[in-house]
N, C-alpha and C positions, 0 to 999 in steps of 0.2 A: 370183453374185448378179445375174440378168438383170433389166433395167430396162424392163418392157414394160407395167406398169400405167399407166393414163392420168391419174392424179392423185397428189399427194403424200398419204401416209397415215402418221399417227404410228405408231411401233412398239407393240406390245401387251405387250412384256416377255415374250412366249412364252405368256401365259395365253390359252386359248381361251375367248372370250367370244361370246355370241350376236351376229350382225351386225345392228345396227339399221339402218334407213334412213339415219339421220344419219351413221353410221360408214361405210356402205357407198359413199355417194356415187353419183354417176351411173353406171350400168352401161353402159360403153362398150367394154370389152375383149371382142373377139370370141371366140365359142365355138371358132373354129378353133384357137386357142392351147391350149385345153384338150383338144381332140382330139389335138393334137401330143403333149401330155403322156400322153395314153392310149396313143399309138403306143410311146412309150418304155417304159411299163410292159409292154405287149404283147411287145416284143422281149426283155425280161428274164424273160417268163413269170411276171410278178407281178400281183396283184390291186390295181387302183387304188381300191378302195372307201373305204379309210381317208382317201386324199387327197380324194375327193369329199366325205366327211363333214367332214374338217378345214376345208374351204372352204365348206361348207353349199351344195353344188351338187347339186340333184336329179339323179340319174343318168339319168332319162327326158329331161332337157333337153340333154344333152350332144350328141346327135346332131341337134339343132335348129339349122340354120344361121342362123336369125334370132335365136337367143338370145344375150344379152350378160351378162357378170358384172362386178362392181365391181373397182376397183383392189384394195381390202382382200381381196377373195376370191381375186384372182389371186395376191397376195403370200402368203396362207396356203397356197394350193395349191402354188405353187412351192417354198416353204420346206419343206413336208412331202415333196414328191415328190423334192426334192434330197437329203434325208437319207435317205429310204427307199430311193432308188436309188443312193445315194452318188455322185451325178453332177450337179454344178452346171451342166452343159451340157444336161441333160434329154434326152439321146438325140441331140443334134444331130450329134455326131462318132463316128468309129469307136472312139476311145478315150475311156473315161470320164474325167471331171474330178472327182476326190474333192472332198468338202467341204473348202473353204478354198483351192481352186486360184485362183479369181478374187481372193481376198483377197491371196494371195502375189503375183499380178501387180501388183495396186495398190501393194503395199508396196515392190515392186522399183523402182518409178519414182518413189518418193517423194522421193528426193535429187536429182532432176533440177533444174537451175537455172531452166529455162523450161518452159512447157506444151508447146512444139515437142519438146524432148528427152524429156519424159515420155511423150508419146503415141507417138513413134517407138519408144522402149524398149519400151513396153507392146505394140504391135504385133509387135516382133521376138520378145518373149518369148511372146506368145501362139502364135506359130508353132511354138515348141519344145514346147508342150503339146499342140497339135492342129494338125497340118499339113494338114487337110481343107480349110481355106480360107487365103487369103493376104490379110493386112491391110496397107495402106500409108498414109502421110501424105505428101502432095504439096502444092506450092504453085504457083500461076501467075496472073499478073495480079491480085494482091491477094486471091485466093481460096484458102483452104485447102480440101483435100479428103481425106477418109478413104474409101479404097476397100476393097471386100470383093470379092475374086475367089473363085468357087466353081466349079471345074471338074467337080464330081460330077454325075452324071445327076439329073434332077429327082427329089426325095424329098418324102414327105409333110410332112417337118419343115423344108424349105427356108425357107419364109416366116418360121416361128417362129424359126429359126436367125438369119436375116439381120436381123429386127427386133430381136431380144434383143441380138444382138452390138453393133449400132449404138446402140441405147439405153444399153447398158452403157458403151460408150466415151465417148459424148456425156455421160452423167450424170457419170462419172468426171472428165472434163475440166473440167465446171463445178464439181465438188467440189474438185479440185486447185487451180484459180484463184480459188475462192470468187466466182464471177461467173456469171450466166446468159449463155450463149453462144447468141444467136439464129441460127436456121439460114437460110442462103440458099436452101436446097433439099435435097431428098432424092430419090434415084432408086433403083429396085429392078429387078432383072433378071427378075423374074416378072411375069406378067400381073396386071393389077387384079383383086383378089379381090372376091367379093360385098360384103364389109365394108369397102370402101375408104374409107367415111366415118370409119372409126376413125383413120385416118392423119392427118387434120387435128388430132387430139388427140396422137397419139404423136410426130408430127413436124411442129410447126407451121411453116408455109411452104409454098412450092410442092412437090408431090410428083408424080414421074413413074413410070410402070410400063412393063413391056417395054423397059426401058432396056438400053444395052450393058453396063453394070455397076452393081452396087449401091454407093451412095456417100452420104455427107453432105457438104455444102458450107457453109462459113461464112467470115466475114471473117478473113483471115490475120493480122491484127494481134492477134488473140487468142493466137496462138501465142507472142508475145513476153512474155505476162504471167508473172511469176514464180509458182511454186507458193506457196501460202499455208497449207499444212498441215504439221503436225509429227507425230511418232510418236504423241503422246498423241491427236491428233485421229484418227489412222488406227486406233488402238486402239478408239476410241469408235465410229467408222464400222462397223468389223467386227462389232461387237456387234448392229448393226441395219442390216445392209447392204441388205436387200431393199427397204425403203421409200425408198432414195436415188432422188430424182426430179429431173429437169431443172427442172420447174416450180417447185421448191421455193426456187430461187435468184432472189430478187427484185432483187437488185443486179446491174447490168450495168456492168462497170468500164470499158467502151469507149463507154458510150451517148452521153455528152456529145460525144465526138469523132465518133461516127457521125452524130448529129443535125447538127452543125455542117457535116460533109461534105455531107450531103444538102441542107441549106439553101443551101450554096454551089454545088453542081452541079446541082440541080434545083429552083430557086426556085419555078417555077410549080406543080410537083406538091406541093411542100411548104409551101405558103403558109399552111395551116391545120392544126389538129391531126388532123383525119380523114385528110387526104392524106398527112401525115408518118406517122402511125401505121400506114397501109396499107403504106407502103414499109418499114417496120420489123417488119411482121407482128405488131403487137400492137393492142390496143384504145386509143382516145384516153384512156379513164380511166386504163388501165395506164400509159401514156406520161407523163401528168401526174403520176401517183403516184411513178413511178421518178425522174423529174426532181426532183421535191420532195424525195425521200430523198437526192438528191445535192446538195441545196442550191441548185438552180437552178430555172429555169422556162422553158417554151417561149418566152414573149415575151422574156425576157431574152437568150436565144440567138438568137432572130430579129433582135432589135435589134442585137446585137453584130456578127452576120455581115452584116446588110444595111448597117450603117454601114461596116464595113470594105470591102465590096464597092462601095458608092456612092462612097467617097472614092478608091478604086483608079480606078474609071472616070472620075471627075471630073478627075482629075490626069493620066490617061494618054490620054483620047480627048476628043473635041469632041461627044460624043453630047448631044442634047438632053434636057431633063427627061422627056419622055415615054418615050424609050428607056432612061433610066436607071431609070425606075419599073419597067418590064417586066424589065429585067435584074436586078433586086434583089427581084423578087417581089411588088411593089405592084400593086394592081388599078386604080389610077388615078394620074394625074400629081399631083393636088392631095393625096392621101394621102401620097405620097412627099415632097413639099415640106414638108408639115406635120411629118412624122416627122423629116426632116433638120434642120429648124429646132429641133426638140426636142433633137437630139443635139448640134448644134454651136452653136446660137444664131443661126444664119445660114441664108439660102437657099442652095441649091446654086450659083446664079450668083455670089452675094457670096463664098462659100467658095472657089470656083475662082479668082476675080479676086484674092482675098486671097493665096492660096497662089503665085500666078503672081508677084504683086509681091514676095513674100518671097524666092522663088526668084531673082528678077532682082537683089535686093540681095545675095545670096550669091555671085553670078558675079563672079570677081576681074577687075578692069579689065586692058585689054590693055597 
């Protein structure tokens, strides 16, 4: 079940219907991935005409490097090819992965207590099925990294393989934890392809090509999330595994914590929705919507973090109001004083003096 389409598409129940513009969505999946599937057919000595027909891809467009197809077309093409070739890897590896292989991998990790254990187990088991590549999950300085090492000489399907495997494991991680897991970045060991613009959709966040290794990076705290899926959910997933998309997970279970952290550590960069959304690699509208779904708002989080930081600095330092305003993300001293009065009913100077007097009363006599 490779996850390389660029948007979530509902399953069609196996019925082949004409692809309308509304169903097809924006055509952003590069034709290079279709050409990689053609290579798989060629190696098996089979005719891919049925696959092109199933996805409604005109054969004359397949060799056009500028052509793109939609997510729905890619899912139909992949599903048809996997069954016809009996290979869920679509020719990426020396050994075929018969239909159901990736489902077996997903099921084998279902009982893990945390996402960390599930992903490490998945990577280890993947190596038992196909040792052409090596997958690892590592952590350092609060960042989790899933690396893909590929010692093979360059192959026509290298890009398709790397993209598909990373999309697969990222999408599965989101499904296991029932959470969108935003990427801090993605890197690829191959040079930037002509269709590099597609990667902004496939891997939202910073993307680097010609890197030392292929990898995904995200906040390591997601690895501590418990798995939220059971056997019944797994059975339902495997009925329609192809449409599993990272973007279909609107909930981000660590979003509130991530927003608070950015408001504390980078108040000047995160003082408005546009700046904060850019740091989180989402649109301001998406940020507001997701916070609302979690029962919060950006203003409420900003107020809580700024109040906490302002009180800490008032009690621990002698900073004047102007410096306090800058340190807590306010654009002016006046707006800081006005906000602080709204939080506490006092000016910063009054609050500092009152707390000092209360502290003095608590000091035991000699």
